[in-house]
C-alpha positions as CSV (number, residue, x, y, z in Angstrom):
1,V,-273.6,13.8,31.3
2,S,-275.5,15.7,33.1
3,P,-278.0,15.6,35.8
4,K,-280.6,18.2,34.1
5,S,-281.4,18.0,30.6
6,S,-278.5,16.4,28.9
7,A,-280.0,14.1,26.3
8,V,-278.1,11.5,24.0
9,A,-279.6,11.0,20.0
10,Y,-278.3,7.8,18.8
11,W,-277.9,7.7,14.1
12,E,-278.1,5.8,11.3
13,Q,-277.3,7.8,8.8
14,R,-279.2,10.3,8.5
15,T,-281.7,8.6,10.5
16,R,-282.7,9.5,13.6
17,V,-282.5,6.0,16.0
18,G,-285.1,5.8,19.3
19,R,-285.8,8.4,21.3
20,L,-283.7,10.9,23.1
21,Y,-281.2,9.2,26.2
22,P,-281.7,11.6,28.6
23,A,-278.3,11.8,31.2
24,Y,-279.4,12.0,35.2
25,E,-275.7,11.2,36.5
26,P,-272.9,12.7,36.0
27,S,-271.0,9.6,33.2
28,L,-273.2,7.5,31.2
29,N,-272.3,4.4,28.9
30,I,-272.7,3.5,25.4
31,F,-272.3,0.2,24.2
32,Y,-273.4,-2.5,22.4
33,D,-272.8,-5.6,24.4
34,L,-272.5,-5.0,27.9
35,P,-272.8,-7.6,30.6
36,Q,-274.4,-6.6,33.5
37,G,-274.2,-2.6,31.1
38,T,-276.2,0.7,33.1
39,G,-276.2,3.2,30.6
40,L,-277.7,3.0,27.2
41,C,-277.6,-0.3,25.6
42,L,-277.2,0.2,21.8
43,G,-277.9,-3.0,20.6
44,H,-281.4,-1.7,21.4
45,H,-281.9,0.1,18.4
46,A,-278.6,-1.0,16.0
47,A,-279.5,-5.2,14.9
48,S,-277.2,-5.8,12.3
49,D,-272.9,-7.1,12.4
50,P,-272.1,-3.7,11.5
51,Y,-273.3,-2.3,15.2
52,R,-271.3,-5.0,17.5
53,K,-268.7,-2.8,16.2
54,I,-268.9,-0.6,19.3
55,G,-269.0,-3.1,21.1
56,F,-268.1,-2.5,25.5
57,G,-269.1,1.7,23.9
58,I,-267.3,4.5,25.4
59,V,-268.0,6.4,28.9
60,L,-269.4,10.2,28.6
61,S,-267.9,11.6,31.8
62,R,-269.2,15.4,33.4
63,E,-265.8,17.1,35.3
64,A,-265.0,20.8,36.0
65,D,-263.0,21.3,33.5
66,G,-265.9,19.6,30.3
67,V,-266.7,16.2,29.5
68,W,-264.4,13.4,28.5
69,V,-264.9,10.4,26.9
70,Y,-263.1,6.6,27.1
71,N,-263.0,4.8,24.5
72,R,-263.6,0.7,26.1
73,S,-264.8,-1.1,22.3
74,Q,-261.9,-3.2,20.7
75,H,-262.1,-0.2,17.8
76,P,-261.7,3.5,17.9
77,V,-264.4,6.1,17.7
78,F,-263.9,9.4,15.8
79,V,-265.5,12.5,17.5
80,H,-266.1,16.5,17.5
81,S,-267.5,19.4,19.4
82,P,-266.9,23.1,18.1
83,T,-264.2,23.7,21.5
84,L,-262.1,21.1,19.7
85,D,-262.0,23.2,16.8
86,L,-259.2,26.7,16.9
87,P,-262.0,29.3,17.1
88,S,-259.6,30.1,13.8
89,A,-259.4,26.6,12.4
90,R,-261.6,27.0,9.0
91,G,-262.0,23.7,8.9
92,L,-264.4,20.6,10.6
93,S,-261.6,19.2,13.3
94,V,-262.8,15.3,14.2
95,R,-261.0,13.5,16.0
96,R,-259.8,9.7,16.5
97,V,-260.6,8.0,20.3
98,M,-258.1,5.0,20.2
99,P,-259.4,2.0,23.0
100,G,-258.1,2.2,26.0
101,F,-257.7,6.5,25.7
102,S,-259.8,9.2,26.8
103,L,-259.5,13.1,25.9
104,K,-261.7,15.8,26.9
105,V,-264.1,16.3,23.6
106,F,-266.0,19.9,25.3
107,D,-264.3,22.3,26.6
108,Y,-266.5,24.8,29.4
109,E,-264.5,28.0,29.2
110,C,-263.9,27.6,25.2
111,S,-267.8,27.4,24.8
112,S,-268.2,30.0,27.2
113,W,-266.1,32.6,25.4
114,M,-267.6,30.8,21.6
115,T,-270.1,31.7,22.7
116,E,-270.3,35.4,23.9
117,H,-268.0,36.3,21.0
118,G,-270.4,34.8,18.2
119,V,-268.3,31.9,16.8
120,K,-269.2,29.7,14.8
121,P,-267.4,27.0,12.2
122,E,-268.6,27.8,8.7
123,T,-268.5,24.4,7.1
124,Q,-271.6,22.0,9.3
125,E,-274.0,20.6,7.4
126,G,-277.0,20.4,9.3
127,P,-278.8,22.1,12.3
128,W,-275.5,23.3,14.5
129,D,-275.6,23.2,18.5
130,P,-272.8,25.2,20.5
131,H,-273.7,22.8,23.5
132,S,-273.2,19.5,21.2
133,I,-270.5,16.7,20.7
134,R,-271.2,13.9,17.4
135,I,-269.5,10.4,18.2
136,S,-268.8,8.3,15.4
137,F,-268.3,4.7,15.7
138,A,-265.3,2.8,14.3
139,K,-265.8,5.3,10.7
140,G,-264.3,8.9,11.0
141,W,-265.4,12.0,8.4
142,G,-265.0,15.7,7.5
143,P,-261.9,16.9,5.5
144,C,-258.7,13.5,6.2
145,Y,-262.0,11.0,5.0
146,S,-264.3,9.9,2.5
147,R,-267.5,10.3,4.4
148,Q,-267.3,13.6,4.2
149,F,-269.8,14.5,6.8
150,I,-270.9,12.3,10.6
151,T,-274.9,12.3,8.3
152,S,-272.7,9.1,6.1
153,C,-270.7,7.0,9.3
154,P,-272.9,3.8,9.4
155,C,-274.3,4.9,13.4
156,W,-273.5,7.9,15.7
157,L,-273.9,9.6,18.9
158,E,-275.0,13.4,19.0
159,V,-274.9,14.5,22.8
160,L,-277.1,17.4,23.5
161,L,-274.8,19.8,26.6
162,N,-276.9,20.9,29.5
163,T,-274.1,23.8,30.1
164,H,-275.0,25.6,33.2
165,R,-273.0,23.8,36.1
């Protein structure tokens, strides 16, 4: 996702599993089981059957306009980043990305504006980083779901971006 200091943390509910995975390339494969795949293999961390829903996982790609996620798994992924919410939004916007689809999950221009104007969401559990993306595999969270917080999801990612392009 970034040639410098971006990193990915893998979580199971409230527990971070493994070390921060540095992202040195503009795109990163994150998967459970991908034949001949390179990238972050969560199969080394997550051993139980529910985590197999990650399957071929996702590709995170840093483009000129922002960061995109492409869902290669057979199940939806759910994403949240500060730039997916409207600046006037009071709630948390979690977006579903269906298998085979992609979504721009982080917008550089919007992030710069939010940082410049000191915009911070009112409802955010735990530490908040204006340059992070949270991604849950197969389970959503937020006001429209039974899980109110991502820390209630079985397995999820925190992508910590280096926003210096």
